[in-house]
C-alpha positions in Angstrom: 124.2 46.6 41.1 120.7 46.2 42.6 122.2 45.1 45.9 124.5 48.2 45.9 121.6 50.6 45.2 119.6 48.8 48.0 122.4 49.3 50.4 122.8 52.9 49.5 119.0 53.4 49.9 119.0 51.7 53.3 122.0 53.8 54.5 120.3 57.0 53.4 117.0 56.0 55.1 118.8 55.3 58.4 120.7 58.5 58.1 117.5 60.4 57.4 115.8 58.7 60.4 118.5 59.7 62.9 118.7 63.2 61.4 114.9 63.7 61.9 115.2 62.1 65.4 117.9 64.6 66.4 116.0 67.5 65.0 112.7 66.4 66.5 113.9 66.6 70.1 113.1 69.8 71.9 115.2 70.3 75.1 113.5 72.3 77.8 116.0 75.0 78.9 117.5 74.9 82.4 115.7 77.2 84.8 117.4 80.6 85.3 118.5 81.6 88.8 115.5 83.9 89.0 112.5 82.8 87.0 110.4 85.7 85.6 106.9 85.0 84.3 107.7 85.8 80.6 110.4 83.9 78.8 110.5 84.8 75.1 113.1 82.6 73.3 111.6 83.5 69.9 112.0 87.2 70.3 108.5 88.1 69.2 107.8 90.5 72.1 109.4 93.9 72.7 111.2 94.7 76.0 108.3 97.0 76.9 105.7 94.3 76.3 107.7 91.8 78.3 108.0 94.3 81.2 104.3 95.0 81.2 103.4 91.3 81.2 106.0 90.5 83.9 104.7 93.3 86.1 101.1 92.1 85.8 101.9 88.5 86.5 104.2 89.3 89.4 101.5 91.3 91.0 99.0 88.5 90.4 101.3 86.0 92.0 101.8 88.2 95.0 98.0 88.6 95.6 96.9 85.1 94.8 100.1 83.0 95.0 99.3 81.5 91.6 102.3 81.5 89.2 101.6 81.8 85.4 104.6 81.1 83.2 104.7 82.3 79.6 107.1 80.3 77.4 107.6 81.3 73.8 109.8 79.2 71.5 110.6 79.3 67.8 109.9 75.6 67.2 109.1 72.4 69.1 109.9 70.2 66.1 106.5 68.5 65.9 106.5 67.4 69.6 103.3 67.3 71.7 102.9 70.9 73.1 100.8 69.6 76.0 103.6 67.2 77.1 106.3 69.9 76.7 104.3 72.5 78.6 103.5 70.1 81.5 107.2 69.0 81.7 108.3 72.6 81.5 106.2 73.4 84.6 107.6 70.3 86.4 111.2 71.1 85.5 110.9 74.8 86.6 108.8 74.0 89.6 106.1 76.5 88.7 103.5 77.1 91.4 103.5 76.7 95.2 104.5 73.3 96.6 101.6 73.1 99.0 99.0 74.3 96.4 100.3 73.1 93.0 98.8 76.2 91.5 101.1 76.8 88.6 100.1 77.4 85.0 102.2 77.2 81.9 101.3 78.8 78.6 103.5 77.6 75.8 103.6 79.1 72.3 105.6 77.7 69.4 105.9 80.3 66.6 106.9 78.1 63.6 104.6 75.3 64.5 101.8 77.7 65.2 100.8 75.8 68.4 99.7 76.8 71.8 99.2 74.9 75.0 97.8 75.8 78.4 98.7 73.3 81.1 97.7 73.4 84.8 99.1 72.3 88.1 97.0 69.8 90.0 95.6 72.5 92.3 94.3 74.6 89.3 92.5 71.7 87.6 89.1 72.1 89.5 88.8 75.7 88.5 90.6 76.1 85.1 89.1 73.1 83.4 89.8 71.8 79.9 86.7 73.5 78.6 88.0 76.8 80.0 91.4 76.5 78.4 89.8 75.5 75.1 87.7 78.6 75.3 90.7 80.9 76.0 92.7 79.4 73.1 89.7 79.8 70.7 89.3 83.4 71.8 92.9 84.4 71.1 93.4 82.4 67.9 92.5 85.3 65.6 95.1 87.5 67.3 97.8 84.8 67.0 97.0 84.4 63.3 97.8 88.1 62.8 101.0 87.8 64.8 99.5 89.9 67.7 101.3 87.9 70.3 101.3 90.4 73.1 97.6 91.2 72.8 96.8 87.5 72.6 98.8 86.7 75.7 97.4 89.7 77.6 93.8 88.8 76.8 94.5 85.1 77.6 95.9 85.9 81.1 93.0 88.3 81.8 90.6 85.4 81.1 92.5 83.2 83.5 92.3 86.0 86.1 88.5 86.1 85.7 88.1 82.3 85.9 90.3 82.0 89.0 88.9 85.1 90.8 88.6 84.5 94.5 89.9 80.9 94.1 93.3 81.6 95.7 94.3 84.3 98.1 97.7 85.0 99.4 97.6 85.9 103.1 100.1 88.5 103.8 101.7 88.8 107.2 101.1 92.3 108.6 104.1 93.6 110.4 103.3 95.7 113.4 105.6 98.6 113.5 106.3 99.7 117.1 107.4 103.1 115.8 104.2 103.7 113.9 102.9 106.0 116.7 105.8 108.3 116.1 104.8 108.7 112.5 101.7 110.3 113.8 103.0 112.5 116.6 106.1 113.9 114.8 104.0 115.6 112.0 101.6 116.9 114.7 104.5 118.4 116.7 106.0 120.0 113.6 102.6 121.4 112.7 102.2 123.2 116.1 105.7 124.6 116.0 105.3 125.9 112.4 101.8 127.2 113.3 103.1 129.5 116.0 106.1 130.6 113.9 104.0 131.4 110.9 101.3 133.1 112.9 104.0 135.6 114.2 104.9 136.3 110.5 101.3 136.9 109.6 100.7 133.8 107.5 97.0 132.8 107.4 96.5 129.8 109.7 93.7 128.3 107.5 96.2 128.1 104.6 98.7 126.4 106.8 96.0 123.9 108.0 95.2 123.1 104.4 98.8 122.5 103.5 99.4 120.3 106.5 96.2 118.3 105.9 97.2 117.7 102.3 100.7 116.6 103.4 99.4 114.3 106.1 96.9 112.5 103.8 99.2 111.9 100.9 102.7 111.8 102.3 102.7 108.0 102.7 100.5 107.1 99.7 102.8 105.4 97.1 102.4 106.2 93.4 101.7 103.5 90.8 105.4 103.5 89.7 106.4 103.1 93.3 104.1 100.1 93.6 105.6 98.6 90.5 109.2 99.0 91.7 108.3 97.5 95.1 106.7 94.5 93.4 109.8 93.9 91.3 112.3 94.6 94.2 110.4 92.1 96.4 110.1 89.5 93.7 112.2 86.4 94.4 111.2 84.6 91.2 108.9 81.7 90.4 109.7 78.0 91.1 108.8 76.8 94.6 107.8 73.4 93.6 104.3 72.9 92.0 103.3 69.5 90.5 101.8 69.3 87.0 99.5 67.0 85.1 96.3 68.6 86.1 94.9 68.9 82.5 94.8 71.6 80.0 94.3 72.1 76.2 96.2 72.9 73.1 95.5 74.2 69.6 96.8 75.5 66.3 96.4 78.9 64.8 
C-alpha cells in the first residue's frame, strides 16, 4: 500500500512539474510584417492611446533613428523580464543595424513587472541607473493602472536622456521644378492684379490676400504632418543587437 501511494505521489509530482514547465514558458510572438512601436497584447490601452504613442515614437524614430518598442503582455509566467525584453529586441531586430540603437520596454500586467532593455549603441547614454530612475518614477502610475500615462512619461524621460545623442540625417531632394513654384504664383498675381484693377478692387487688399496665400499655401498642418509620418513609415526592425544593459522592477 505504501509503495502504491509513493508511486501515485511520484507520478503526480512529475505531472505537476511538466505542467508548470509548460505554463512557465513565454513564447515571444513572431514579428508582424510591419512592426509598429506599440504592441499591446494585454488590451490595456485604448486605440486612441495606441495611436498617440505610435505617432510620437514614429516621429522620434524619424528624427533620431532610435527605435523604441513597447510590448505589453498579460503574463510572462515568472520568467526573467530582462531576458525576455532583450530577446524580444533581438528577435524583432529593433534598432538600426549600424547603430544598435533599439530600446524595448516590456510590461507584464499579471506579474506586475516592467523591464527596459537597450541595444549596445544605447548603453553609454541610457545607463542602468537611468532606466532604474525611469522605472521608479512611473511605478506609482502603474500601481494605479494608469498604463498610458506611465508609458508616455517613461518615453519622455528617454527622449530627455538621449537628446542630441542620435540624429537622423535626411537627404534633401533638390526639386528642379522648385523655381516654377515661385514664378507661377507671381504670374497669376500680376494677371489678377490688372483684371481686378479694371473692376475697381482695391489693390492693397489684393496684395494682402496674395501675401497670405504665398506664405501659408505650402505650410502643412499638424494633421498633415502626422499622416505623412505614418504614410512614410516602413516599420521597425532593421537589425539592432541587444544586450547593452537595462533594468527591471515590480509595481
